[in-house]
C-alpha positions as CSV (number, residue, x, y, z in Angstrom):
1,M,107.1,137.5,100.8
2,M,105.1,135.5,98.2
3,K,107.0,137.0,95.4
4,K,110.3,136.1,97.0
5,Y,109.5,132.4,97.2
6,F,107.3,132.1,94.1
7,S,109.0,134.4,91.6
8,K,109.2,133.6,87.9
9,D,113.0,133.1,88.3
10,K,112.4,130.6,91.1
11,W,109.9,128.6,89.0
12,S,112.1,128.6,85.9
13,Y,115.0,127.4,88.0
14,A,112.9,124.5,89.3
15,F,112.4,123.4,85.7
16,Y,116.1,124.1,84.8
17,T,117.0,121.6,87.5
18,V,115.4,118.9,85.4
19,S,117.7,119.4,82.5
20,H,120.8,120.4,84.5
21,P,120.5,118.6,87.9
22,V,124.2,118.7,88.9
23,D,124.8,122.4,88.2
24,A,121.3,123.4,89.5
25,Y,121.7,121.6,92.8
26,Y,125.1,123.1,93.3
27,E,123.6,126.6,92.8
28,I,120.7,125.7,95.1
29,R,123.2,124.7,97.9
30,H,125.7,127.5,97.5
31,R,123.8,130.4,96.0
32,E,120.3,130.1,97.4
33,R,118.6,129.6,94.0
34,G,116.0,127.2,95.3
35,S,112.7,127.6,97.1
36,V,111.2,125.3,99.8
37,P,107.6,126.5,99.1
38,I,108.0,125.6,95.4
39,A,109.4,122.2,96.4
40,I,106.4,121.6,98.6
41,V,104.0,122.7,95.8
42,L,105.7,120.2,93.4
43,V,105.3,117.4,96.0
44,M,101.6,118.3,96.2
45,L,101.3,118.4,92.4
46,F,102.9,114.9,92.3
47,A,100.3,113.7,94.8
48,F,97.4,115.1,92.7
49,S,98.8,113.7,89.4
50,F,99.3,110.3,91.1
51,S,95.7,110.3,92.4
52,I,94.3,111.5,89.1
53,N,96.2,108.8,87.3
54,R,94.7,106.2,89.6
55,M,91.2,107.6,89.1
56,A,91.2,108.5,85.4
57,A,93.7,106.3,83.6
58,S,92.0,103.9,81.1
59,F,90.9,100.5,82.4
60,I,93.2,98.9,79.9
61,V,96.2,100.0,82.0
62,N,94.5,100.7,85.3
63,D,92.7,98.1,87.5
64,V,92.1,100.5,90.4
65,N,88.5,101.3,91.3
66,P,88.2,105.1,91.0
67,R,85.7,105.2,93.9
68,S,88.3,103.7,96.2
69,V,90.7,106.6,95.6
70,N,90.8,109.3,98.3
71,S,92.9,112.2,96.9
72,F,93.0,114.0,100.2
73,K,94.3,111.0,102.1
74,E,96.9,110.3,99.4
75,L,98.0,113.9,99.5
76,L,98.5,113.8,103.3
77,A,100.3,110.5,102.9
78,V,102.7,111.8,100.3
79,L,103.4,115.0,102.3
80,M,104.0,113.0,105.4
81,L,106.4,110.7,103.6
82,Y,108.2,113.7,102.1
83,F,108.7,115.4,105.4
84,L,109.8,112.2,107.1
85,L,112.3,111.6,104.3
86,C,113.7,115.1,104.7
87,V,114.1,114.7,108.5
88,S,115.5,111.2,108.2
89,N,118.1,112.2,105.6
90,W,119.0,115.3,107.6
91,S,119.5,113.3,110.8
92,I,121.7,110.7,109.1
93,T,123.8,113.2,107.1
94,C,124.4,115.3,110.2
95,L,126.2,112.2,111.6
96,M,128.1,111.6,108.4
97,E,129.3,115.2,108.0
98,G,127.0,116.2,105.2
99,E,127.1,119.8,104.1
100,G,123.5,120.1,103.1
101,R,120.9,121.9,105.3
102,L,117.4,120.7,105.9
103,K,116.1,123.2,103.4
104,D,118.5,122.0,100.8
105,I,117.3,118.4,101.3
106,A,113.7,119.5,101.1
107,I,114.4,121.4,97.8
108,A,116.4,118.5,96.3
109,L,113.6,115.9,97.0
110,G,110.8,118.3,96.1
111,Y,112.3,119.4,92.7
112,A,112.9,115.7,91.9
113,M,109.2,115.2,91.7
114,T,108.9,117.2,88.5
115,P,109.6,114.3,86.0
116,M,107.0,112.2,87.7
117,I,104.4,115.0,87.6
118,F,104.8,115.3,83.8
119,C,105.0,111.6,83.1
120,Y,102.0,110.7,85.3
121,T,100.0,113.4,83.6
122,I,101.1,112.4,80.1
123,G,100.5,108.8,80.9
124,T,97.0,109.5,82.1
125,I,96.2,111.3,78.9
126,F,97.9,108.7,76.7
127,S,96.0,105.9,78.4
128,Q,92.7,107.3,77.0
129,F,93.9,106.5,73.4
130,V,96.0,103.3,74.0
131,A,94.9,100.0,72.6
132,Q,95.1,96.7,74.5
133,D,98.5,95.7,72.9
134,E,100.0,99.2,73.4
135,G,100.0,99.1,77.2
136,A,103.8,98.8,77.3
137,F,104.1,102.4,76.0
138,Y,102.1,103.6,79.0
139,T,104.3,101.6,81.4
140,M,107.4,103.0,79.7
141,I,106.2,106.6,80.2
142,I,105.5,106.1,83.9
143,G,108.8,104.1,84.3
144,V,110.8,107.0,82.7
145,G,109.3,109.5,85.1
146,I,110.0,107.3,88.1
147,A,113.6,106.5,87.0
148,Y,114.5,110.1,86.2
149,S,113.0,111.4,89.5
150,A,115.1,108.7,91.3
151,F,118.1,109.9,89.4
152,M,117.5,113.5,90.4
153,M,117.1,112.5,94.0
154,L,120.4,110.7,93.9
155,V,122.2,113.6,92.2
156,G,120.5,116.1,94.5
157,I,121.5,114.4,97.8
158,M,125.0,113.8,96.5
159,T,125.5,117.4,95.4
160,V,124.0,119.2,98.4
161,H,126.0,117.1,100.8
162,N,129.1,117.0,98.7
163,F,129.3,113.2,98.9
164,T,130.7,110.6,96.7
165,L,128.3,108.2,94.9
166,A,129.2,105.3,97.2
167,K,128.7,107.5,100.3
168,T,125.4,108.8,98.9
169,L,124.1,105.3,98.3
170,V,125.0,104.3,101.9
171,T,123.3,107.5,103.1
172,L,120.1,106.7,101.3
173,F,120.0,103.2,102.7
174,L,120.5,104.6,106.2
175,T,117.9,107.2,105.5
176,L,115.3,104.5,104.8
177,V,116.3,102.7,108.0
178,A,115.9,105.9,109.9
179,L,112.5,106.5,108.2
180,L,111.3,103.1,109.3
181,I,112.5,103.7,112.9
182,I,110.7,107.1,113.0
183,I,107.5,105.5,111.7
184,F,107.8,102.7,114.3
185,V,108.3,105.1,117.1
186,M,105.4,107.2,116.0
187,L,103.1,104.1,115.9
188,L,104.3,103.2,119.4
189,L,103.5,106.7,120.6
190,V,100.1,106.7,119.0
191,D,99.4,103.3,120.6
192,L,100.6,104.6,124.0
193,L,98.4,107.7,123.8
194,N,95.4,105.5,122.8
195,Q,96.0,103.3,125.9
196,V,96.3,106.3,128.2
197,Y,93.1,107.8,126.7
198,S,91.3,104.4,127.2
199,F,92.5,104.2,130.8
200,F,91.3,107.7,131.8
201,H,88.1,107.2,129.8
202,S,87.3,104.0,131.6
203,I,87.9,105.8,134.9
204,Y,85.6,108.6,133.9
205,Q,82.9,106.1,132.8
206,E,83.3,104.2,136.2
207,L,82.9,107.5,138.1
208,I,79.9,108.4,136.1
209,F,78.4,105.0,136.6
210,R,79.0,105.0,140.4
211,G,77.7,108.6,140.7
């Protein structure tokens, strides 16, 4: 089972996606060339590279206190955002007759993390040797990674759903709206559960006190 999802061919195809996103995402959608577990691993690697950058990048380009960085919490936050984006996009594209399945969306978004993984890692290393007036090069490295990952996400969503560029942009906007709605509903649910817990806890305390 592990070999099926983490084979050498699956890993090499994940990196092939970076250089040939259109062809690769088409193959992922129609010929099952992708792997959801690898996509999740790439998301986790991005979370770690992001945290390491915040902790280890030179003070010349980084004003974050390393002691304030909690890698585990940031990993959970990135994974939660990733899963919510996948569900949000899937829910919207189902209404807009998108052809992509939930697994295709997960792969498209996960594989798009690859440029940011490399650029954040390179940026962290580069920052150790950068001078005060060379900070723009560090910013450029990080910017290239973010821009290319965004491009891969756009191409990935457009290809797996067989959308036009305009429809893809509308879909992404609606995906963000759906994401905010889901987060809002989750916060309301958490607040409601807290109130219910507090209510029953107060009743329990009252019974104990009267007893």
